[in-house]
C-alpha angles and dihedrals in degrees: 000000000000119000113214135210140162093243135013117204118199111201123029103200127108097323101023094055091051092045092051089048096052094044094048091048088056090060098257120141104245132190116187130190133193131178089223135023110269134249086052140138100242101086139032103292109076137082106099100265138030129196121252119188141162093206096092120187094171094072140317091241088073095061099078088050095050091045090058090043090060089055094048094046088053089050092050089049090054093046095049100035090226128114107261101158135024125188112219103151120246142216131219116203118192140180106253090201086076127033090311113182096338094120092049093047092051093048093046092048093049095050106026094246112175098241121162118207119215138187119228096262090050090054092053092045091055097036108025093189092062118083114185118181124243094258090061135089131194143211122202116208113196090193094059123108144120137301115202103226103199091048092047094049093047089048094053090046092051093046090049093053090044088057091050106267117152104223119189118194131196086024113115121196109246101183140008133186134176120218117248094248092055093236099119145006127219125207129187129213134165090277098053146274124325128191132197139165091239137024130203122199109205097152099128112201090014094056097088092057094044090057098029095146089070089062090218110197098235133128136196116239123200114229128189123210125201136190117203134190106224114245091216140013094020092172089060090066096055115112092247089060104037138011132202119324125195123188129200094196092176129011106284096007126092150155133201139205136196129204123269104269090179104292101068134279111306114224134170143161109251110231120332088108125136123263113258147162120256092231096043101040115151102238094179113109112218133204087247089058092053096042093054091056096041091057091062095040090054090053098049111014104024096165088063095058096098139111118344107237102177145341138197140178125231136165140247119205104213133201119197093255093036092236125126132265114232112153148106116276105267092234100036123045091194092061122081125201113205131157127056103114108166097232100305105074111095093084088061096051095100095053091041088069092055093044094053093042087057091048091051097045102031104022094241145044128241089229125083104257096168092116092055102053123134097227092071088060092053094059120110089244093056092043090053090050091064108057118206093253090063098049111110094212145043116249113245 
């Protein structure tokens, strides 16, 4: 017996939960599947807090999306009665010997973002625990803050169910197939066959394998998260005293930290992780992992270099240009691909639900998604940027 729906959503993490929520709230019959039970620690959407910021070095085309995400996170917070987002302010510190803050300056100028630019001595005067070197420059974003990922995901899941969505956890999709006329798509799981007019893949690190025939040039990057107890001036690291701080300590190499929301100061290197497989990820945290991060902490935030409280491993799903993928499947207009976010996507999860809901119901989004198209990933240049040893799947 085949169970039918208007839309099937595969993956119910950061983006999938939001997509299911927005679709169900528009009155569509939604069935969602996830291989685990979100919120969980097996993917890319855990770790207690995630940075949200309007100062966007990755491209000015992201700013309208993140502005809308702020509004939608605040709406989710009001609907659920739980703290989803907190504004603390945040500072980005970059090496001016490279591109420095050029991306942030361009984004802020294009969209009128209220960014304040600081010299190294001004940073230390305002935040005495931060010690940028003289070759650095900084941008303070008063709109930056934290989104609490487990709370946001659970909130979207709860709102989706409240709106009528049928969400099935610990139930991976084993097969999928569109009909030749393009009118429906079937998926198979351990509990049977399901059919819908439209299908959304929001499976993050598992997306490349689910659509392996596309040979999408993506790779899974292992990332290690740490929580430290400051060795001095602990109060200075509370959210009422400091916000996020991100450091480009060498051109192309960076780490970030978030305030102590009660479980220690979260710190991690950004990128530079090893290629991996989502189902064979090394979740052990080594002394080498810790030492690499402590070296940078000691250089720039020495008061933070105290006792290790906790650690965890998560994944980035990277594209060659580190931009997202939000597009229709090139062979099937009733299938949407949405997820790989190259390590900076959680802050967009709220607006991702709205974007995909518009694509499903209206065939397009009101946002400019031209930078996120699938065709750019199918070029020879993009294919060459992802060597076979990095591909997290075997081509069918």
